[in-house]
C-alpha positions as CSV (number, residue, x, y, z in Angstrom):
1,X,0.0,0.0,0.0
2,X,1.2,3.5,-0.8
3,X,-0.2,6.7,0.9
4,X,0.2,10.3,-0.1
5,X,0.1,12.8,2.7
6,X,-0.7,16.3,1.6
7,X,0.8,18.5,4.3
8,X,3.7,17.8,6.6
9,X,2.9,20.1,9.5
10,X,2.2,19.4,13.2
11,X,-0.3,16.7,12.3
12,X,0.7,15.6,8.8
13,X,4.3,14.9,9.6
14,X,3.8,12.7,12.7
15,X,0.9,10.8,11.0
16,X,3.0,10.2,7.9
17,X,5.9,8.9,10.1
18,X,3.7,6.6,12.1
19,X,2.0,5.3,9.0
20,X,5.4,4.6,7.4
21,X,6.5,2.9,10.6
22,X,3.5,0.5,10.2
23,X,4.8,-0.6,6.9
24,X,2.9,1.7,4.5
25,X,5.0,3.3,1.7
26,X,4.5,7.0,2.3
27,X,5.1,10.1,0.2
28,X,4.8,13.3,2.1
29,X,4.0,16.5,0.2
30,X,4.6,20.0,1.4
31,X,4.7,23.4,-0.3
32,X,7.6,24.5,2.0
33,X,10.9,23.5,0.3
34,X,12.7,23.6,3.7
35,X,10.3,21.1,5.2
36,X,10.7,18.8,2.2
37,X,14.5,19.1,2.4
38,X,14.7,18.5,6.2
39,X,12.3,15.5,6.0
40,X,14.4,13.9,3.3
41,X,17.4,14.3,5.5
42,X,15.5,12.6,8.3
43,X,15.3,15.7,10.4
44,X,11.9,16.9,11.8
45,X,11.0,20.6,11.7
46,X,8.8,20.6,14.8
47,X,9.4,19.8,18.4
48,X,7.7,16.6,19.5
49,X,9.2,14.0,21.9
50,X,10.3,10.8,20.3
51,X,9.4,11.8,16.8
52,X,12.9,12.4,15.6
53,X,13.9,8.9,16.4
54,X,10.9,7.5,14.5
55,X,11.6,9.7,11.6
56,X,15.2,8.5,11.3
57,X,14.0,4.9,11.4
58,X,11.5,5.2,8.6
59,X,13.8,7.3,6.4
60,X,16.5,4.7,6.8
61,X,14.0,1.9,5.9
62,X,13.0,3.8,2.8
63,X,9.3,3.9,3.8
64,X,9.0,7.7,3.8
65,X,10.1,10.3,1.4
66,X,9.1,14.0,1.0
67,X,8.3,15.9,-2.2
68,X,6.7,19.1,-3.4
69,X,4.4,17.2,-5.7
70,X,2.1,14.2,-5.1
71,X,2.7,10.8,-6.6
72,X,0.3,8.1,-7.7
73,X,-0.8,6.3,-4.5
74,X,-3.6,4.1,-3.1
75,X,-4.6,6.5,-0.3
76,X,-4.5,10.3,-0.4
77,X,-4.8,12.2,2.9
78,X,-5.4,16.0,3.1
79,X,-3.7,17.3,6.2
80,X,-3.3,21.0,5.4
81,X,-4.3,24.1,7.5
82,X,-7.7,25.7,7.4
83,X,-7.1,29.3,8.3
84,X,-9.6,32.2,8.5
85,X,-10.6,34.8,6.1
86,X,-12.5,38.0,7.1
87,X,-14.5,38.0,10.4
88,X,-13.3,34.5,11.4
89,X,-14.9,32.7,8.5
90,X,-13.1,29.4,7.8
91,X,-11.0,29.3,4.6
92,X,-11.0,25.9,3.0
93,X,-8.9,27.1,0.0
94,X,-5.9,25.0,1.1
95,X,-8.1,21.9,1.3
96,X,-9.4,22.6,-2.1
97,X,-5.9,23.3,-3.5
98,X,-4.6,20.0,-2.1
99,X,-7.6,18.2,-3.6
100,X,-7.0,19.7,-7.0
101,X,-3.3,18.6,-6.8
102,X,-4.1,14.9,-6.2
103,X,-7.1,14.8,-8.6
104,X,-5.0,13.8,-11.6
105,X,-3.4,10.9,-9.8
106,X,-6.6,9.3,-8.6
107,X,-7.7,5.9,-10.0
108,X,-10.5,3.5,-9.5
109,X,-10.6,2.0,-6.0
110,X,-8.5,4.7,-4.3
111,X,-9.2,6.2,-0.9
112,X,-9.4,10.0,-0.4
113,X,-9.5,11.2,3.2
114,X,-9.7,14.7,4.7
115,X,-8.1,15.1,8.2
116,X,-8.0,18.9,8.2
117,X,-10.5,20.6,10.5
118,X,-13.3,21.7,8.2
119,X,-16.8,23.2,8.2
120,X,-19.7,20.8,8.1
121,X,-20.2,19.7,4.5
122,X,-16.6,20.2,3.3
123,X,-16.1,16.5,2.5
124,X,-19.2,16.5,0.3
125,X,-17.9,19.7,-1.5
126,X,-14.5,18.1,-2.2
127,X,-16.3,14.9,-3.4
128,X,-18.2,17.1,-5.9
129,X,-15.0,18.8,-6.9
130,X,-13.3,15.6,-7.6
131,X,-16.2,14.3,-9.6
132,X,-16.2,17.5,-11.6
133,X,-12.5,17.2,-12.3
134,X,-12.6,13.4,-12.9
135,X,-16.2,12.5,-13.8
136,X,-15.2,9.0,-14.8
137,X,-14.4,8.3,-11.1
138,X,-17.8,9.1,-9.7
139,X,-18.9,6.2,-7.5
140,X,-15.6,4.4,-8.1
141,X,-13.4,6.0,-5.4
142,X,-13.8,6.1,-1.6
143,X,-14.1,9.5,0.2
144,X,-14.1,10.0,3.9
145,X,-13.4,12.4,6.8
146,X,-11.3,11.5,9.8
147,X,-10.3,14.3,12.2
148,X,-7.2,14.1,14.3
149,X,-7.4,14.0,18.1
150,X,-3.9,14.6,19.5
151,X,-2.2,16.6,22.2
152,X,1.0,18.3,21.3
153,X,3.8,16.8,23.3
154,X,2.1,13.4,23.3
155,X,1.4,13.0,19.6
156,X,3.0,9.6,19.0
157,X,1.0,7.9,21.7
158,X,-2.2,9.6,20.9
159,X,-2.0,9.0,17.2
160,X,-1.8,5.3,17.8
161,X,-3.9,4.9,21.0
162,X,-6.7,7.4,20.7
163,X,-10.1,6.4,19.3
164,X,-10.9,7.9,15.9
165,X,-14.2,8.9,14.4
166,X,-14.4,8.0,10.7
167,X,-17.2,9.1,8.4
168,X,-17.5,8.4,4.7
169,X,-19.8,9.9,2.1
170,X,-21.3,6.4,2.0
171,X,-20.9,3.2,4.1
172,X,-18.4,1.7,1.6
173,X,-16.1,4.7,2.0
174,X,-16.3,4.5,5.8
175,X,-15.3,0.8,5.7
176,X,-12.4,1.5,3.3
177,X,-11.1,4.3,5.5
178,X,-11.4,2.0,8.6
179,X,-9.3,-0.6,6.8
180,X,-6.6,2.0,6.2
181,X,-6.5,3.4,9.8
182,X,-6.3,-0.1,11.3
183,X,-2.8,-0.3,10.0
184,X,-1.5,2.1,12.7
185,X,-4.4,3.1,15.1
186,X,-4.9,0.8,18.1
187,X,-7.8,2.7,19.5
188,X,-11.4,2.0,18.5
189,X,-12.5,3.2,15.1
190,X,-16.0,4.6,15.3
191,X,-18.2,4.5,12.2
192,X,-20.4,7.4,11.2
193,X,-21.1,9.7,8.2
194,X,-18.9,12.5,6.9
195,X,-21.0,15.4,8.2
196,X,-21.2,13.9,11.7
197,X,-17.4,13.3,11.8
198,X,-16.8,16.9,10.7
199,X,-19.2,18.1,13.4
200,X,-17.7,15.8,16.0
201,X,-14.3,17.5,15.6
202,X,-15.8,21.0,16.0
203,X,-17.9,19.9,19.0
204,X,-15.0,18.4,20.9
205,X,-12.9,21.5,20.8
206,X,-15.9,23.9,21.3
207,X,-16.7,22.0,24.4
208,X,-13.2,22.4,25.7
209,X,-13.3,26.2,24.9
210,X,-16.5,26.7,26.8
211,X,-15.1,24.8,29.8
212,X,-11.9,26.9,29.8
213,X,-13.9,30.1,29.4
214,X,-15.7,29.2,32.7
215,X,-12.4,28.9,34.4
216,X,-11.1,32.1,32.9
217,X,-14.2,33.9,33.9
218,X,-13.8,32.7,37.4
219,X,-10.2,34.0,37.5
220,X,-11.5,37.5,36.5
221,X,-14.1,37.4,39.3
222,X,-11.6,36.1,41.8
223,X,-9.2,38.9,41.0
224,X,-11.8,41.5,41.8
225,X,-13.0,39.6,44.9
226,X,-9.4,39.1,46.3
227,X,-9.7,35.3,46.1
228,X,-7.0,32.8,45.1
229,X,-8.6,31.2,42.0
230,X,-6.3,28.2,42.1
231,X,-7.3,27.4,45.7
232,X,-11.0,28.0,44.9
233,X,-11.0,25.6,41.9
234,X,-9.1,23.0,43.9
235,X,-11.7,23.1,46.6
236,X,-14.7,23.2,44.2
237,X,-13.3,20.1,42.5
238,X,-13.6,18.2,45.7
239,X,-17.3,17.9,44.8
240,X,-17.8,14.5,43.2
241,X,-19.6,15.9,40.2
242,X,-17.5,19.1,39.6
243,X,-14.4,19.2,37.4
244,X,-13.4,22.8,36.7
245,X,-10.4,23.2,34.4
246,X,-7.5,25.5,35.1
247,X,-7.5,29.2,34.0
248,X,-4.7,30.6,31.9
249,X,-3.7,33.7,29.9
250,X,-6.3,32.8,27.2
251,X,-6.7,30.0,24.7
252,X,-4.5,29.3,21.7
253,X,-3.5,26.6,19.3
254,X,-4.7,25.2,16.0
255,X,-7.8,23.6,17.4
256,X,-9.5,25.0,20.5
257,X,-9.0,28.7,19.6
258,X,-10.1,28.1,16.1
259,X,-12.7,25.4,15.7
260,X,-15.5,27.1,17.5
261,X,-15.5,29.8,14.8
262,X,-16.4,27.1,12.3
263,X,-19.7,26.8,14.1
264,X,-20.3,30.4,15.0
265,X,-19.7,31.6,11.4
266,X,-22.1,29.1,10.0
267,X,-24.7,29.0,12.8
268,X,-24.4,32.5,14.4
269,X,-27.9,32.5,16.0
270,X,-27.7,29.0,17.3
271,X,-24.2,29.2,18.8
272,X,-24.7,31.8,21.5
273,X,-22.8,30.0,24.3
274,X,-20.0,29.0,22.0
275,X,-19.6,32.5,20.7
276,X,-19.5,34.0,24.2
277,X,-16.9,31.5,25.3
278,X,-14.7,32.7,22.5
279,X,-15.2,36.3,23.6
280,X,-14.2,35.5,27.2
281,X,-11.1,33.6,26.3
282,X,-10.0,36.3,23.9
283,X,-10.7,38.9,26.5
284,X,-8.5,37.1,29.0
285,X,-5.4,37.7,27.0
286,X,-6.3,41.4,26.6
287,X,-6.9,41.6,30.4
288,X,-3.5,40.0,31.1
289,X,-1.8,42.5,28.9
290,X,-3.5,45.4,30.8
291,X,-2.6,43.9,34.2
292,X,1.1,43.9,33.1
293,X,0.9,47.4,31.8
294,X,-0.7,48.6,35.0
295,X,2.0,46.8,37.1
296,X,4.7,48.6,35.0
297,X,3.0,52.0,35.7
298,X,2.7,51.3,39.4
299,X,6.3,50.3,39.7
300,X,7.4,53.5,38.0
301,X,5.3,55.6,40.3
302,X,6.6,53.9,43.4
303,X,10.3,53.5,42.4
304,X,10.8,56.4,40.0
305,X,12.4,54.2,37.4
306,X,11.3,51.8,34.7
307,X,11.1,48.2,35.8
308,X,12.8,45.2,34.1
309,X,9.9,43.0,33.0
310,X,10.1,39.2,32.2
311,X,7.4,37.8,30.0
312,X,7.6,34.0,30.6
313,X,6.4,31.9,27.7
314,X,5.3,32.3,24.1
315,X,3.8,29.0,23.1
316,X,0.0,28.4,23.3
317,X,0.4,25.6,25.9
318,X,3.0,24.2,28.3
319,X,6.2,22.4,27.1
320,X,5.8,22.7,23.3
321,X,7.2,25.1,20.7
322,X,3.9,25.7,18.9
323,X,3.0,29.4,18.8
324,X,-0.1,29.2,16.7
325,X,-2.9,31.5,17.9
326,X,-0.9,31.9,21.2
327,X,-2.4,34.3,23.7
328,X,1.0,34.6,25.3
329,X,2.4,35.9,22.0
330,X,-0.5,38.3,21.7
331,X,0.1,39.6,25.2
332,X,3.8,40.0,24.5
333,X,3.1,42.0,21.4
334,X,0.7,44.2,23.2
335,X,3.0,44.9,26.1
336,X,5.9,45.7,23.7
337,X,3.8,48.1,21.7
338,X,2.6,50.0,24.8
339,X,5.8,49.9,26.9
340,X,8.3,50.6,24.2
341,X,10.8,52.3,26.6
342,X,10.7,49.5,29.2
343,X,13.3,46.8,29.4
344,X,11.3,43.7,28.5
345,X,12.8,40.2,28.6
346,X,11.0,37.6,26.5
347,X,11.3,33.9,27.5
348,X,10.4,30.7,25.6
349,X,12.5,27.7,26.6
350,X,11.1,25.5,23.8
351,X,12.2,27.9,21.0
352,X,15.9,28.6,20.2
353,X,15.2,31.8,18.2
354,X,12.3,33.8,16.9
355,X,12.2,36.1,13.9
356,X,10.5,38.9,15.8
357,X,11.3,38.5,19.5
358,X,14.7,38.5,21.1
359,X,14.7,35.6,23.5
360,X,16.3,35.4,27.0
361,X,17.2,32.4,29.2
362,X,14.5,31.8,31.7
363,X,16.7,31.8,34.8
364,X,18.5,35.0,33.7
365,X,15.3,36.7,33.0
366,X,13.8,35.7,36.3
367,X,16.9,36.9,38.2
368,X,17.0,40.3,36.4
369,X,13.3,41.1,36.4
370,X,11.5,43.4,38.8
371,X,8.1,42.2,37.4
372,X,7.6,38.6,36.3
373,X,4.5,37.6,34.3
374,X,4.0,33.9,33.9
375,X,2.0,33.5,30.6
376,X,2.6,29.7,30.1
377,X,3.1,27.0,32.8
378,X,6.3,25.5,31.3
379,X,7.9,22.9,33.6
380,X,11.1,25.0,33.8
381,X,9.1,27.9,35.4
382,X,7.7,25.7,38.1
383,X,11.2,25.1,39.5
384,X,11.8,28.8,40.1
385,X,11.7,30.0,43.7
386,X,9.3,32.7,44.8
387,X,11.0,36.0,45.4
388,X,9.1,38.4,47.7
389,X,11.0,41.3,46.2
390,X,9.6,40.8,42.8
391,X,6.1,41.6,41.5
392,X,4.7,38.3,40.4
393,X,1.8,38.1,37.9
394,X,1.1,34.4,37.7
395,X,-1.6,34.0,35.0
396,X,-0.6,30.3,34.4
397,X,-0.4,29.0,37.9
398,X,3.3,28.3,37.8
399,X,3.8,29.2,41.4
400,X,0.3,28.5,42.6
401,X,1.7,26.5,45.6
402,X,4.3,29.2,46.5
403,X,2.3,32.4,46.2
404,X,-1.3,33.7,46.0
405,X,-2.3,34.6,42.5
């Protein structure tokens, strides 16, 4: 069997590597020549524990190669981004472009699968596009949708062990896709139709967004009420039927901060709660930036000098290098814009260099800073001692057991 993966990003590359490790011959396609070149050298372009070793193994075995163009295969997987266009409307142009690229290579009996997060009905749209481009294949190829369900930092385990939802445009397509995923997924494969599979992905991440919004809203209330939100949530969770999540500096990433808009843009009147959760989580990042700016002003008024400020973390969640839709990155940009004459130290231990931000070692930044704002709860930050002489703004709960937030 040969599989063509269209997209070698945070999901496409690990999935391609794991599929190749299961014995499938894999061609990975990406529009970025650097990604293609690195992959062919057996070097991954993302940070993911254990993935480099697996990549080296499958490259040495000859089961994986990268290219900027597709090749004739038995299975074609679309694993490209779905960004926004104006007013948070989902843009499926990358999915469409990838579909057009593979259309000339399709033959009778092939399987076409979309993994990219997509609005409801996208799989059917791509099926119609393929039939328009290749009318002789209508009813002779298998088309399905199978969303990824992985946690960055634990991708290898979750790609293989998590259950997957697989929905075809017909039952034959569903079964064909299940046969493919059984090669490398040990979790249960759940059958459904394409629209339900698309909706399932959006539902899972919208649910998480709403739950995080509740925690973030609690943190705003507790700040005004003078209550330690971390202690409050810990105590509330002692109730046998309560499980409140932890607040943070906002919500980011390629899923939770994005997927709810796929529902709110298409169903604006029906998605009131989902829409409000997005507002709350976006506001939390704005609120954090304002808290830092106010702390800078207070320090100046009290000490008659500008403080040194350490902004701790840029990624969208702990212990990864992924900055997509990161609230920490937004907060950092806002503080830099409004405090241009302040000495601001930017810290991200999972990134070696950044094209915009000059990065500082976390220990050095913590030592030098008068004001420390924890934006992400990286494991390195949790080892830092609390210093009573510093102004600590712990938006991520890094020092929750050492100091009140």
